[in-house]
C-alpha positions in Angstrom: 0.0 0.0 0.0 1.4 3.4 -1.0 1.4 6.6 1.0 -1.3 9.0 -0.2 -0.2 12.7 0.1 -2.8 15.5 0.4 -1.8 18.8 -1.2 -3.9 21.5 0.4 -4.2 24.4 -2.1 -3.0 27.7 -0.7 -5.0 30.6 -2.3 -2.1 33.0 -1.7 0.4 31.0 -3.8 0.5 30.5 -7.6 -1.3 27.3 -8.7 1.5 26.5 -11.2 4.1 26.0 -8.4 1.7 24.0 -6.2 0.6 21.7 -9.0 4.0 21.0 -10.5 4.6 17.8 -8.7 1.1 16.4 -9.2 1.5 17.2 -12.9 4.7 15.2 -13.0 3.0 12.3 -11.3 0.3 12.3 -14.1 2.9 12.4 -16.9 4.5 9.2 -15.5 1.1 7.4 -15.5 0.3 8.0 -11.8 -3.2 8.9 -10.4 -4.1 12.2 -8.9 -7.4 13.1 -7.4 -8.4 16.8 -7.9 -11.4 19.1 -7.5 -13.7 20.2 -10.2 -16.8 22.3 -10.0 -18.9 19.1 -10.0 -17.2 16.4 -7.9 -13.6 15.4 -7.2 -12.1 13.5 -10.2 -9.6 10.7 -10.3 -7.2 11.9 -12.9 -4.9 10.0 -15.2 -3.1 10.6 -18.5 -6.1 10.0 -20.9 -3.8 9.1 -23.8 -1.9 6.3 -21.9 -3.4 2.8 -21.8 -1.5 2.0 -18.7 -2.6 5.1 -16.8 -6.2 4.6 -17.8 -6.1 0.9 -16.8 -4.9 2.0 -13.3 -8.2 4.0 -12.9 -10.3 0.9 -13.4 -8.1 -1.1 -11.0 -8.1 1.5 -8.2 -11.9 2.2 -8.4 -13.0 -1.3 -9.0 -14.8 0.1 -12.1 -16.2 -2.2 -14.9 -14.0 -1.9 -18.0 -16.9 -1.2 -20.3 -17.9 1.9 -18.3 -16.5 4.8 -20.4 -14.5 7.7 -19.1 -14.6 11.4 -19.7 -11.6 13.3 -20.9 -10.9 16.7 -19.3 -9.2 19.5 -21.3 -8.0 23.0 -20.4 -8.6 24.9 -23.7 -10.8 24.6 -26.8 -7.7 24.1 -28.9 -7.1 20.8 -27.0 -10.3 19.3 -28.5 -9.3 19.0 -32.2 -6.8 16.2 -31.9 -9.2 14.1 -29.8 -12.2 14.0 -32.2 -12.8 13.4 -35.9 -15.3 16.2 -36.3 -16.7 19.2 -34.4 -20.3 19.8 -35.4 -21.5 23.4 -35.7 -23.8 23.0 -32.7 -20.8 21.9 -30.6 -19.4 25.4 -31.1 -22.6 26.9 -29.9 -22.7 24.7 -26.8 -19.0 25.3 -26.0 -19.5 29.0 -26.3 -22.5 28.9 -23.9 -21.3 26.3 -21.4 -17.6 25.8 -21.5 -15.8 25.9 -19.1 -18.6 24.3 -17.1 -20.5 21.1 -16.1 -21.4 20.0 -19.7 -19.7 16.9 -21.3 -20.1 16.5 -25.1 -19.8 13.2 -26.9 -18.0 13.3 -30.2 -16.7 10.7 -32.7 -13.3 9.9 -31.4 -9.9 10.1 -33.2 -7.4 7.3 -33.4 -5.4 9.1 -30.6 -7.9 7.9 -28.0 -7.3 4.5 -26.4 -10.2 2.1 -26.5 -9.8 1.7 -22.8 -11.1 5.3 -22.4 -14.2 4.7 -24.4 -15.2 1.2 -23.3 -14.6 0.1 -26.9 -17.0 2.7 -28.4 -16.1 4.9 -31.4 -17.2 8.0 -29.4 -15.4 10.0 -26.8 -16.8 12.2 -24.0 -15.0 15.5 -23.4 -15.5 18.5 -21.1 -13.6 21.6 -19.9 -14.1 21.9 -16.1 -14.9 25.3 -14.6 -12.4 25.1 -11.7 -9.0 26.9 -11.5 -7.3 24.0 -9.8 -8.6 21.5 -12.4 -7.6 23.7 -15.3 -4.1 24.3 -13.9 -3.5 20.6 -13.2 -4.5 19.7 -16.8 -2.0 22.3 -18.1 0.7 21.0 -15.7 0.2 17.5 -17.0 0.3 18.6 -20.6 -2.3 15.9 -21.6 -6.1 15.5 -21.4 -7.0 13.8 -18.2 -9.4 10.9 -18.0 -11.2 11.5 -14.7 -14.2 9.7 -13.3 -15.3 10.5 -9.8 -12.6 9.8 -7.2 -14.5 7.2 -5.2 -14.9 3.4 -5.1 -17.1 2.4 -7.9 -20.8 2.5 -7.0 -20.4 4.6 -3.9 -21.5 8.3 -3.5 -19.3 10.6 -5.4 -16.9 12.8 -3.4 -17.5 16.5 -2.9 -14.6 17.0 -0.4 -11.0 15.8 -0.3 -11.9 13.9 2.9 -14.3 11.8 0.9 -11.6 10.9 -1.5 -9.2 10.0 1.3 -11.7 7.8 2.9 -12.2 5.7 -0.2 -8.8 5.8 -1.9 -6.1 6.3 0.8 -3.2 4.0 0.1 -4.3 3.4 -3.5 -3.3 6.7 -5.2 -0.3 9.0 -4.8 -1.9 12.4 -4.4 -5.1 14.1 -3.5 -5.2 17.8 -4.3 -7.5 19.5 -1.7 -9.3 22.5 -3.2 -12.1 22.6 -0.7 -15.8 21.8 -1.4 -17.1 21.4 -4.9 -19.6 23.9 -6.2 -22.2 21.8 -8.1 -22.1 18.6 -6.0 -23.3 16.3 -8.9 -21.6 15.1 -12.0 -21.8 17.0 -15.4 -24.5 16.7 -17.9 -23.5 14.3 -20.7 -24.8 15.3 -24.2 -24.4 13.1 -27.3 -24.0 15.3 -30.3 -23.0 12.7 -32.8 -26.6 12.4 -34.3 -29.0 14.8 -35.8 -30.7 15.6 -32.5 -28.6 16.1 -29.3 -29.4 13.4 -26.7 -28.9 13.7 -22.9 -27.2 10.6 -21.7 -26.8 11.8 -18.1 -28.6 14.8 -16.6 -26.7 17.4 -14.6 -26.9 21.0 -13.6 -26.9 22.1 -17.3 -30.5 21.3 -17.8 -32.5 20.3 -20.9 -34.2 23.6 -20.8 -30.9 25.5 -20.8 -29.6 23.4 -23.7 -32.7 23.9 -25.8 -32.3 27.7 -25.4 -29.0 27.3 -27.3 -29.5 24.5 -29.9 -33.3 23.9 -30.1 -34.6 20.4 -29.7 -32.9 18.1 -27.2 -34.0 14.6 -26.4 -33.4 12.4 -23.3 -32.1 8.9 -23.7 -34.9 6.4 -22.8 -32.4 4.4 -20.9 -32.5 7.0 -18.1 -36.0 5.9 -17.2 -35.1 2.2 -17.1 -34.9 0.5 -13.7 -32.8 -2.4 -15.0 -29.2 -2.1 -16.3 -29.0 -1.5 -20.0 -27.6 -4.3 -22.1 -24.2 -3.9 -23.9 -21.7 -1.1 -23.5 -23.2 2.1 -21.9 -22.8 5.3 -23.9 -22.0 7.4 -20.9 -20.9 7.0 -17.3 -23.8 6.5 -14.9 -26.1 4.7 -17.4 -25.6 1.0 -16.7 -24.1 0.2 -13.3 -25.3 0.8 -9.7 -24.1 4.3 -8.6 -24.2 6.7 -5.8 -25.3 4.1 -3.2 -24.7 4.3 0.5 -24.5 1.2 2.7 -28.1 1.8 3.9 -31.2 0.8 2.1 -32.8 3.9 0.6 -36.5 4.4 0.0 -38.0 7.4 -1.9 -41.4 8.8 -1.1 -43.1 10.8 -3.9 -46.4 12.6 -3.8 -48.2 15.8 -4.8 -48.7 16.9 -1.2 -46.1 17.8 1.3 -48.5 16.6 4.1 -49.0 13.2 2.4 -45.3 12.8 1.9 -44.5 13.7 5.5 -47.1 11.3 6.9 -45.7 8.4 4.8 -42.2 9.2 5.8 -43.2 9.2 9.5 -44.9 5.8 9.0 -41.8 4.3 7.3 -39.6 5.7 10.1 -41.8 4.2 12.8 -41.8 0.8 10.9 -38.0 1.0 10.7 -37.7 1.8 14.4 -40.0 -1.1 15.3 -37.6 -3.3 13.4 -34.8 -1.8 15.5 -33.1 -0.1 12.5 -31.1 3.0 12.7 -33.1 5.4 10.5 -32.4 8.7 8.8 -34.6 11.0 6.7 -33.6 13.3 3.9 -36.3 16.0 3.4 -37.1 19.5 2.2 -38.0 22.5 4.4 -41.6 22.3 3.1 -42.0 18.7 4.3 -40.4 19.5 7.7 -43.0 22.2 8.1 -45.6 19.4 8.1 -45.0 16.6 10.6 -41.3 15.7 10.3 -40.6 17.9 13.3 -42.0 15.1 15.4 -39.1 12.8 14.6 -37.1 11.7 17.6 -33.9 9.6 18.1 -32.7 7.2 17.0 -33.8 8.9 13.7 -31.5 11.4 12.1 -33.2 14.2 10.0 -31.3 15.9 7.2 -33.1 19.1 6.0 -31.7 19.8 2.5 -33.4 23.1 1.6 -36.4 24.2 -0.3 -38.2 22.2 -3.0 -38.1 25.4 -5.0 -34.3 25.2 -5.2 -33.3 21.7 -6.4 -29.8 22.9 -7.2 -29.2 23.7 -3.5 -30.5 20.2 -2.5 -28.4 18.4 -5.2 -25.2 20.0 -3.8 -25.8 18.2 -0.5 -26.9 14.8 -1.6 -23.6 13.0 -1.8 -22.3 14.5 1.4 -25.4 13.5 3.3 -25.3 9.9 1.9 -21.7 9.7 3.0 -22.5 11.0 6.5 -25.2 8.4 6.8 -22.5 5.7 6.2 -20.4 7.3 8.9 -23.3 7.2 11.3 -24.0 3.5 10.5 -27.5 4.3 9.3 -29.4 1.2 8.1 -32.4 2.8 6.5 -32.8 6.2 4.7 -36.2 7.6 3.9 -35.8 10.3 1.3 -38.3 12.7 -0.3 -38.6 12.7 -4.1 -38.6 15.9 -6.2 -40.2 17.1 -9.5 -38.2 15.8 -12.5 -37.8 19.2 -14.1 -34.8 21.4 -14.6 -32.0 20.4 -12.1 -34.6 18.1 -10.5 -34.1 15.6 -13.4 -30.4 15.3 -12.3 -31.2 15.2 -8.6 -33.8 12.4 -9.1 -31.4 10.5 -11.4 -28.9 10.2 -8.5 -31.6 9.5 -5.9 -33.2 6.8 -8.2 -29.9 5.0 -8.4 -29.1 5.4 -4.7 -32.5 3.8 -3.9 -32.2 1.2 -6.6 -35.5 2.7 -7.9 -37.4 1.8 -4.7 -40.1 4.5 -4.9 -43.3 4.7 -2.9 -46.1 6.9 -4.4 -48.6 8.6 -2.1 
């Protein structure tokens, strides 16, 4: 087991000097965890088969689960793809740098290990000064899935990365808490109509304002794993799951949702389970205030602000693991705007166990 060093970013010092050593580690096929605006990524030289294979080994990630390449400048994209469609320029102008990943036809420069054997490659430009500086220091595009053990909640703090990967990677760059808290939107632009393969904080509505019609891949609504090779991370395998069982409660009335949550909590307590709830302010205003130990209540914010709630989801799921929670009862949210991404993560965390009231 190797020693894992944590490099705490000092805002008063130049990033270039602080990231010189992590950059060298990446050039010699090592792994470096680093912050982006979405979640922490586990970076490797995206053009090196050996380096990319190390990602799959360390994470325990299935080999057919494709990776996203991260670049620091628009000029870095050309060598990685065979063609840049006109709508890609519109999307990059509107959302790069930022939490939007675009899927292109790949060039021969990209190893098959990056794409899961597909002839397409997913690329994005992160909106985080540390991420951009690290990519520049490495001098290569970085393949970077979330820096966690495969299937577990994604890390939004360096401490989350350390918990999962200490002794398995050389360096964690600590840049503080991530801003978005969920992974990027993945948009396939290889066909006539753009298709969302994974929802994120760049919403369908935002995309359609820029390029017109955008579709959502039907696989996102499936409860069972898709057959074959997934076109995007997060489509096929179990993701974002804590150790506890997660149950979602959905309804058109905060009062109905609150009553059902209380009923499920009481059932869990009767079964002598350690129970937690994840709810909105609106639901708390109903009957959740009656909750007592051994239940743990996490109040995530207003239903009117799904982006605020989504920033906290992974951190709360990880805290539940630390508290040895056995059953999590979570409120469901409207599947509109950022709510689509929020529910995508909650669906997978709960293995699609949803109760309608």
